[in-house]
RODO-2510 file (C-alpha; in nm, 4 decimals, decimal comma):
residues 85
     n   res          X          Y          Z
     1     m     3,2108    -3,6398    -0,7564
     2     s     3,0712    -3,3324    -0,5191
     3     a     2,7131    -3,2303    -0,5469
     4     t     2,8256    -2,9556    -0,7795
     5     e     2,9099    -3,2302    -1,0531
     6     d     2,6241    -3,4409    -1,0256
     7     t     2,4033    -3,1277    -1,0730
     8     p     2,4283    -2,8557    -1,3668
     9     q     2,4806    -2,5215    -1,2412
    10     r     2,2103    -2,3060    -1,2185
    11     r     2,2303    -1,9309    -1,2663
    12     f     1,8779    -1,6942    -1,2294
    13     y     1,9334    -1,3431    -1,3841
    14     r     1,6551    -1,1075    -1,1969
    15     l     1,4943    -0,7870    -1,2801
    16     r     1,1756    -0,6284    -1,1868
    17     a     1,0112    -0,3612    -1,4430
    18     p     0,8626    -0,0964    -1,2080
    19     h     0,4136    -0,0666    -1,2908
    20     v     0,2931     0,2783    -1,2456
    21     q    -0,0769     0,1147    -1,1158
    22     r    -0,0087    -0,1598    -0,9720
    23     t     0,3024    -0,3421    -0,8494
    24     s     0,6168    -0,4732    -1,0037
    25     t     0,7009    -0,7270    -1,2548
    26     a     0,9366    -0,9683    -1,2268
    27     v     1,1137    -1,1089    -1,4806
    28     t     1,3865    -1,4312    -1,4535
    29     v     1,5533    -1,6042    -1,7157
    30     r     1,7141    -1,9351    -1,5300
    31     v     1,9902    -2,0641    -1,7115
    32     s     2,1083    -2,4092    -1,6802
    33     d     2,4140    -2,5922    -1,8364
    34     g     2,3639    -2,8404    -2,1107
    35     e     1,9551    -2,7360    -2,0576
    36     d     1,7095    -2,4649    -2,2095
    37     l     1,6786    -2,1062    -2,0845
    38     y     1,3782    -2,0711    -1,9123
    39     l     1,1977    -1,7177    -1,9411
    40     a     0,9481    -1,6241    -1,6602
    41     v     0,7570    -1,2990    -1,6635
    42     g     0,5307    -1,2387    -1,3413
    43     s     0,3824    -1,4551    -1,1081
    44     g     0,1126    -1,5619    -1,3675
    45     r     0,1468    -1,7933    -1,6591
    46     r     0,3759    -1,6254    -1,8410
    47     r     0,6584    -1,8921    -1,9138
    48     m     0,8295    -2,1039    -2,1448
    49     y     1,1551    -2,2597    -2,2369
    50     l     1,3847    -2,1162    -2,4907
    51     t     1,6503    -2,2894    -2,7018
    52     p     1,9946    -2,0708    -2,7125
    53     a     1,9366    -2,0269    -3,0738
    54     e     1,5639    -1,8881    -2,9585
    55     a     1,6778    -1,6820    -2,6890
    56     w     1,9178    -1,5109    -2,9565
    57     a     1,6910    -1,4540    -3,1972
    58     l     1,3890    -1,3093    -2,9535
    59     w     1,6895    -1,1077    -2,7984
    60     r     1,7754    -0,9332    -3,1263
    61     c     1,4065    -0,9105    -3,2148
    62     l     1,3112    -0,7347    -2,8817
    63     s     1,6477    -0,5229    -2,8819
    64     e     1,5137    -0,3655    -3,2219
    65     a     1,1817    -0,3389    -3,1204
    66     v     1,1946    -0,1809    -2,7754
    67     a     1,4682     0,0395    -2,9355
    68     s     1,1937     0,1690    -3,1669
    69     t     0,9838     0,3163    -2,8760
    70     g     1,2493     0,5518    -2,7696
    71     e     1,5280     0,5900    -2,5145
    72     p     1,5881     0,3201    -2,2482
    73     p     1,4058     0,4529    -1,8793
    74     e     1,6812     0,5028    -1,6270
    75     w     1,6060     0,1819    -1,4018
    76     i     1,7041    -0,0166    -1,6764
    77     r     2,0758     0,0770    -1,6321
    78     v     2,1766    -0,1720    -1,3400
    79     q     2,4159    -0,4505    -1,3768
    80     i     2,2294    -0,7938    -1,3592
    81     t     2,4740    -1,0415    -1,1515
    82     p     2,3579    -1,3643    -1,1688
    83     t     2,2782    -1,5431    -0,8058
    84     g     2,2311    -1,9454    -0,7857
    85     r     1,8454    -1,9053    -0,6733
***
């Protein structure tokens, strides 16, 4: 077996959220085959593991809640390509 077959494939999805008074905030989701998703917001302690079912429920609730705040900003209209690191 090759090294890639032995280790779960990890994919990272990242986007930086701009902030008016401070630097931008990194939002990262790590997806590993057969494992829970890992969500990180900023460089502090805002980290959590989510099962796929929890991630879908969070996606649904967040999409409705955020949509109720108005039109999406231009910076969000980008394609996010997963990276290996």
